[in-house]
C-alpha positions in Angstrom: -18.1 -43.0 -31.3 -18.5 -42.3 -35.2 -15.8 -43.5 -37.4 -15.8 -41.5 -40.5 -14.1 -44.0 -42.7 -16.4 -46.8 -41.7 -19.5 -46.5 -43.9 -20.6 -50.2 -44.3 -23.5 -51.6 -42.6 -23.5 -54.7 -40.5 -24.9 -57.7 -42.3 -25.6 -61.1 -40.9 -26.0 -64.1 -43.2 -28.3 -66.9 -42.3 -27.6 -70.5 -42.7 -26.9 -71.1 -46.3 -28.4 -73.8 -48.5 -25.7 -76.5 -48.0 -26.4 -78.1 -51.4 -25.5 -75.0 -53.3 -21.8 -75.0 -52.3 -20.9 -78.6 -53.2 -18.2 -77.5 -55.5 -15.9 -76.3 -52.5 -16.5 -79.3 -50.1 -14.3 -82.3 -50.5 -15.5 -84.5 -47.7 -15.9 -83.1 -44.3 -18.2 -80.4 -43.9 -17.0 -77.4 -41.7 -19.7 -74.5 -41.8 -17.3 -71.9 -42.1 -16.6 -72.8 -45.8 -20.1 -72.1 -46.7 -20.1 -68.8 -44.9 -16.8 -67.6 -46.4 -18.0 -68.6 -49.9 -21.3 -66.9 -49.4 -20.1 -63.7 -47.9 -17.6 -63.4 -50.8 -20.3 -64.0 -53.4 -22.4 -61.3 -51.8 -19.6 -58.7 -51.5 -20.1 -55.7 -53.6 -17.2 -54.8 -56.1 -14.7 -53.0 -54.1 -16.1 -54.0 -50.8 -14.4 -55.1 -47.7 -14.8 -58.3 -45.8 -13.4 -59.2 -42.3 -13.7 -62.8 -41.0 -12.1 -64.5 -38.3 -11.3 -68.2 -39.5 -10.1 -71.3 -37.9 -6.3 -72.0 -38.5 -7.4 -75.3 -40.7 -8.1 -73.0 -43.5 -4.4 -72.6 -44.0 -3.4 -76.3 -44.1 -6.3 -78.7 -44.1 -6.6 -80.7 -47.3 -10.5 -80.2 -47.5 -10.1 -76.4 -47.5 -7.8 -76.4 -50.6 -10.7 -75.6 -52.9 -11.7 -72.5 -50.9 -8.2 -71.4 -50.7 -8.0 -71.5 -54.5 -11.4 -69.5 -54.7 -10.0 -66.8 -52.6 
């Protein structure tokens, strides 16, 4: 089935360089933090991004910097 409104290509991100993203990490390392940040940094202007994130993204203290970034 072809969807006419869907013109994006599937992009898979490899494991990022963990040291690059220290500005969004407080103390606990959850890999989803890196993938969200890396995905948004690589997103084209006007592009769309869909991610399924854990619920801790909404309330955990160590995800606050990423929430502010978003």
